[in-house]
N, C-alpha and C positions, 0 to 999 in steps of 0.2 A: 727454293727458290734464290737462295743465292748464287746457281751458277748463272745470274742473268749480270750482264753488264750494266752500271748502275749509267754511265755516261751516256748523254745524247747525240744520237748519231742524227744529222742534218737527215739524209735521205738513206731511210733503212732498206736494208733487201728485204724482201719475202722470207727469205730463210733464216734472220735474224729472231732468236727466241722471242724476244718481245713482241715483233711480229706476228710468230703464229700463236704464242699467247692470247694474242687482242683478237686474232682471226677465230679461234678456237673458243673464245668466247662470247665473239659476238654470233660467232653459227648456234652455239647454244643457247640463247638468251633474245634468237632473233623472232620466236614466235611468243615468246611471253606477254604478259602485258606492260606498259609504257613504265607503270613503278616498282615493278621486280625487276627489268631490265636494269633503269638507272640504280636499283640499289646493288647491282651484280658489278656496273661497272664501277661505280665508287667503294665497293668494299675492295676490289681487285688494286686501284689505282690506289687508296689507302694503305693496303700491305705494301705496293711495292714504295710508298713514300715512308714506310716505317721501318723499310732497309734501308733507305739510303741515309737517314735522321739515328743510324746505328740504334736501331730499336726504342728510341724516344718519341712516343707516341702521341704524346701532345704536340709537341713540334712539327712532329709529319702531320697533324694533320692542322695545325695551324698552316702550314704551306701548302696541301692541298685546297683550303678553304681560299686561300688567297690565289691560285691558280683558278679554280671556278672561277672566283669571280671577278677576275680580267677575262677569261673565257665570255661570262655573263656579258660584262662590257662590252667586248666586240662584238657580240651576238644582237646585239641592239642599235648598234652602227648603222 
């Protein structure tokens, strides 16, 4: 996982390693039940956050929770 650039790209290209990884995850879980698919996505997102936070799992989880809360808030509007 350390080969991925952690800087955000506003418009990542299809060959961006993170886009490739996300696409692969989507393909693997598209036939799975919703809860299993969500679990896989959250797990992948948490692993990336842990990398961004120098292996600080607690801070990574807090950041992911803030991000998900923000997404949830936007989807309600």
